N, C-alpha and C positions, 0 to 999 in steps of 0.2 A: 318113618312113613315109607312104605314100600308100594310102589306104583308100577304098572307095566305099560309099555307103549309099543306100538307097531308102526313102522314107517317104511316107505318104499324108496329105494335109491333112484335118483334120476340118472338116466344113462348118458345124458349129454348136457352140456351147459351152454346155452345160447347167449351170445354177447352182442354188443352194439356194433354198428359198422365201423371198421378200422379201429376197434378198441384195443388198447394195450392190455397185457395180462394183468388183471386187477388182483390176482391172487398172489402176486409177489409182494415185496415189502411196501409198495406204494399203492394206495387205493384211490388214485386220481386218474381219470381218463379224459381224453379230449375227443370230441366228436367233430368230424369234418363232413361236409355235404357231398358224399360220394355215393356210389351205387349201393344197393342193399345187399351186404354180404354178412350173412348171419351164420356162417359155418362155425362149428364148435372149435374152441381154442383149448390148447393143453393147459391143465391146471397144475400148479406147483403144490408140493406137499405142504400141509399146514405146519407152522412152527409151534414149538411147545409154549412159547411165551405169549402167543395171541391166538384167538379163535377167529379163523377166517371164514369167508362166505362159503367155502367148499363144504365145511362140516354142517353149516346151517342149511344148505341146500339139500343135503342128504337126510338131515334130522338124526339119523343113526345108521351107521353102516351095518350094524349087527342084524338088521331086519331087511336087508336089501332084496331079499327074495320074496317079499310079501306079495299079495295078490295084485295082478296087473289090472289096468283100467279096462273097461268094457270095450273101448275102441281099439285096443291093441296098439296104442300109440305110446311109446316110451316117455313122451313129453307130458302126457296127461296124468292127472292124479287118479287114484283108484276111487270108486264110490265111497269106500270106508273113510278115506282121507278127507273127501269133500264133506261127508256127514259130520266128521269130527270138528271141522272148522265151523260149519254152519251152526252146530249145537253150542259152540262156544260163544256165538254172538246172538243167537236167537232169543227173543224175549216177547212178552205180550205186546201185540200191535207194532212189532218191528219186522220189516221185510228184509230178508238177507239173500244176497246173490253171491255165490262163491265161484270164482274163476276156476277153470278146470286144469290150470297149469301153474307153475311157479313163475315168478318175475323178479328181476332185480330192481330195487328202488334207488334212484339217483337224485341228487340235489345239485342245483346250479345257482350261482350268485346273481347279483343284479346285472353283471356284464353278459351273462348267459353263454359265455364262451367255454367254460370248463365244467365238466360233470364229475361228481364224486359219488362213489358207491357207498350206500348206507346199509341196506339190509337186503336179504333174499327171503322171500316168503310167498304166501298165497294172497293175491288181491281179492278184496271183499268190498261189496257195496252194501251200505246199510241205510234204510229209510225208516226213521222214527216218525210215526204218524202224528205224534204230539197230543194224543187224547188219553193219556194215562196219568195216574197220580204222580209218578216219578219223572215222566218225560212229557212235559206240557208243551214243549215247543217242537214244531214240525221241522225236521232237518234231514239233509242227505249227507252221508259221510262215506269217505273212502278209507279203507284200512288195509294193512298188510299183516297177515296172520302167520304165525310160526307153523311150519308143516307138521312137525312131530307132536306138538301139543295143542295147536289151535289157538294159542294165546296171541293177543294183539302185540305186534312189534312196533307199529306206528299207526296213527289215525289222524285224519284231518277232515274238515268240512268242505263240501262242494257247494258253492254258491253261484250267484249270477256273474261274478267276476273271475271264476276259476279258469275259464277259457280252456276247457278240456278238448284236446285235439288228439285224434288217433291216426297214426300213419303206420300201417302194417303191424310190425312187431313192437313199435315204440310209441307210447302214448305220453303226452306232456300235459301239464296243468299248472296253474299258479297256486301258491300256498295261501290259505285263507288269512293267516295272521300277518302276512307280508306279501302283497301281490307283485312286488318287484322281484321276488325270488321264485324260481321254477323247480318243479319236481318232474321226474320221468319214470315210467315203468317199461322195462324191457322184458317182453314175454318169451317163454320157451316155445309156445305153439302159436302159429299164425291163426289157426281156426279158433282156438280159445280166446285169442286176443280180439278177434272180430266179434265173437259172442259177447265179450265183456264190453266192448265199445258200443254195441247196439243197446245193451242194457243201461249203460250210463246215459246214452242219448235219449232213451225212452223216459228215464226218470227225470232228467234235467229239462225235458220239454214241458213239464208241468211247472208253472211259475211258483206254485206254493211250495215245491220241494227245494227251490233254490233262493228262498228268502225274498221273493218278489210278491207284491200285493196284487192278487187277482181280483176278479169280480166278487163283490160281497155276496155272501150266501143268503138266500131267501128263507132259509129254514129258521123257524122261531126257536128261541132257546127253550130247552126243556125245563120244566119246573124241577126244583131240587127234590130228589126222592126222599122218602121217609127213612130216617136212620134205622138200620137193622143191627141188632145186637150180634156181634161176631162170636163164633163158637170158641170155646175154651180149648186149651191144648189137649185136655183129656178126651175131648170130643172128636179130635182129628185122628184119623186112622194112620196106620203105617204106610210108608211109600209102596207103590205097586208098579209093575212093569218097569222095574229099574234096569238100566242098561249101562254097563261100564264103557265109557267113551275114550278116555285117554288117561295115561299115567306115565310117570317117569321114575327113574331111580337115581340115587345120588351119583352112581357111576357114570351116568349120562351127561355129567356136567361139562365134559370136554367136547361134547357133540351138539348140545342144545344151547342156543344163545340165551334163552331166558334163565336157565339154571346157571350158566357161566356168569351172568351179570347180577343175579339176585341172591345166589348162595355164596356165603363166605368160603374162602379157601380153607 
């Protein structure tokens, strides 16, 4: 299977305040409440034995000169990269909001004192409206997508107990499966981080989106429609307006996280 892909290299890597170099042999960092210092830190070269976040952040160095974003900000994704991620999650009656920059995903234990780097990707907010045959429950989700492919690296549900908090470049929230554990997103762009926080705030302000029971709807239930005979396969035409969105090659296994973890050596 031969697939092509295009990705743009990020020109700098924004880290958390007073964060140690997480691209060395240890992936554990400690956050201390000091001033907001988000200056870029030097990155160590990745080892052959393990795939570090540096390669995931770039997606692929071979296409580092791809089209720049419309805002001429090196921290922002290009419109093509945003569209690739959006199309990976978009479906019938599902709202998708894609962050315009990369972010590091961290997890902290119950003591909340130590943060561990998990993934680097593109933050995405998903709202399933819950009125389709396959997705009958309304829910709001937060995902992290791979930059090079648009595939989901991590996903969780935002509910009334998530306690999503935005502080400049670092956003925190509680995990849905264990509210004693915390997750954090460290964004590359302050402008994109503020846009993402506003969108999360807008969606979580609706009680129905975060599993809270709101006022009962006064709408009467519609009568079940008469069953219609579905067309056969021979009556369905060929696909039209096809657009190739993303592809990868086997040689990209050392640069793309999904390939490194899903494809055998």
